[in-house]
C-alpha positions in Angstrom: 4.2 17.5 0.7 4.6 20.3 3.2 2.1 23.0 1.3 -0.6 20.4 1.3 -0.2 19.8 5.1 -0.2 23.6 5.8 -3.7 24.2 4.1 -5.4 21.3 6.5 -7.3 23.3 9.0 -8.0 20.5 11.8 -9.2 22.0 15.4 -6.2 20.6 18.0 -8.6 21.6 20.9 -7.5 18.3 22.7 -4.1 19.0 22.5 -4.3 22.3 24.3 -2.8 22.2 27.9 -5.0 23.3 30.6 -4.9 22.9 34.4 -6.8 20.1 36.4 -10.1 21.6 38.0 -11.7 20.4 41.2 -13.7 17.2 40.6 -11.5 16.0 37.2 -9.4 12.7 38.2 -6.8 11.3 36.5 -8.1 7.6 35.4 -5.2 5.1 35.7 -4.9 1.7 34.2 -1.9 -0.3 35.4 -1.7 -3.5 33.7 1.3 -6.3 34.0 1.3 -9.4 31.6 0.0 -11.7 34.3 -2.5 -9.2 36.3 -4.0 -5.7 36.4 -3.3 -3.7 39.4 -5.4 -0.8 38.3 -8.4 -0.6 36.1 -9.6 2.8 35.2 -9.3 4.0 38.7 -9.1 7.7 39.6 -6.0 9.0 41.1 -4.4 12.4 41.8 -1.2 11.9 40.3 1.1 9.5 39.1 5.1 9.9 38.9 6.8 7.5 36.2 10.6 6.6 35.8 10.7 7.9 32.0 13.9 7.3 29.9 13.5 10.8 29.2 13.5 11.6 33.2 11.1 11.6 36.0 7.7 12.5 34.9 4.7 13.6 37.0 1.4 13.1 35.5 -1.8 15.0 36.6 -5.1 15.4 35.0 -5.5 17.0 31.6 -1.8 16.2 30.9 -1.1 16.6 27.4 -1.4 13.1 25.3 2.2 11.4 25.3 3.9 8.0 25.1 7.0 7.1 27.3 8.8 4.2 27.5 9.7 3.5 31.2 13.2 3.0 32.6 13.7 0.9 35.7 12.7 2.8 38.5 10.0 3.7 41.2 6.5 4.2 40.0 4.5 6.5 42.5 0.8 6.4 42.6 -0.5 9.4 44.7 -4.3 8.3 45.4 -7.5 11.0 45.8 -7.1 10.7 49.6 -3.7 11.5 49.3 -2.0 8.3 50.2 1.1 7.1 48.2 1.6 3.7 46.8 5.1 2.8 45.2 6.1 0.2 42.8 9.4 -0.7 41.2 9.0 -1.4 37.4 11.7 -2.5 35.3 10.3 -1.3 32.2 7.4 -0.9 30.2 5.3 2.2 28.4 2.9 5.0 29.7 0.6 6.6 27.6 -1.5 9.5 28.4 -4.6 10.0 26.2 -7.3 12.5 25.9 -10.0 12.5 28.6 -7.5 12.1 31.5 -6.4 8.6 30.8 -3.3 7.1 31.9 -2.5 3.6 30.8 0.6 2.0 32.0 1.7 -1.2 30.7 4.8 -2.6 32.9 7.0 -5.6 32.4 6.7 -6.5 36.0 5.9 -4.4 39.2 6.8 -5.1 42.8 6.4 -3.1 46.2 9.9 -2.2 47.1 9.7 -3.7 50.7 9.7 -7.3 49.0 13.2 -6.9 48.0 16.2 -7.9 50.4 19.0 -5.3 50.1 21.7 -7.9 50.7 20.7 -10.1 47.9 20.2 -7.3 45.6 23.8 -6.2 46.3 25.0 -10.1 45.8 23.3 -10.1 42.4 25.0 -7.0 41.2 28.5 -8.3 42.2 27.6 -11.3 39.9 26.3 -9.3 37.2 29.4 -6.9 37.2 31.4 -10.3 37.0 29.6 -11.6 33.9 29.5 -7.8 32.3 33.3 -8.2 31.6 32.6 -11.6 29.8 34.5 -11.8 26.5 31.1 -13.4 25.2 29.1 -10.3 23.7 25.6 -11.8 24.5 26.6 -12.8 28.0 28.0 -9.4 28.7 25.0 -7.7 27.0 22.6 -9.7 29.1 24.8 -8.7 32.4 24.7 -4.9 31.3 21.1 -4.9 31.2 20.6 -6.6 34.5 23.2 -4.3 36.0 20.8 -1.3 34.8 18.1 -2.9 36.6 19.9 -3.8 39.7 21.6 -0.6 40.3 18.1 1.2 40.0 16.6 -1.3 42.5 19.2 -0.7 44.9 18.4 2.9 45.2 14.9 2.1 46.6 15.1 -1.4 48.2 14.5 -1.3 51.8 
């Protein structure tokens, strides 16, 4: 099998890493199940909270697929303004042609959260995480992961 793959000579020009040049922009599409926040909008940079670590994406980024973890999604516009969203999970896909598609489960502005309410929810989830019921404990641990990430960015 591997011998046959070695004989295939396919140009992989689109996978070669280059630097963004003036005039090229990253085209962002950010979609939620119920709403589209960005639709092929040109931006300067997007910082995503990936399960493999935080990732900054600029124009001409190599094609990748990343699973999002709970955290802060940061969008830097062409004018230099920054827009932030808290996402609880999803997928980010970079495709050739400077296209970034993010499908998130939910996205909220950090200022929409009350830090005292988040702390109360964390206390409640911690109690349920020690439950002898495996389902209750598993759900509480997932909730804790999201709430603890939210606590770091809530204002």
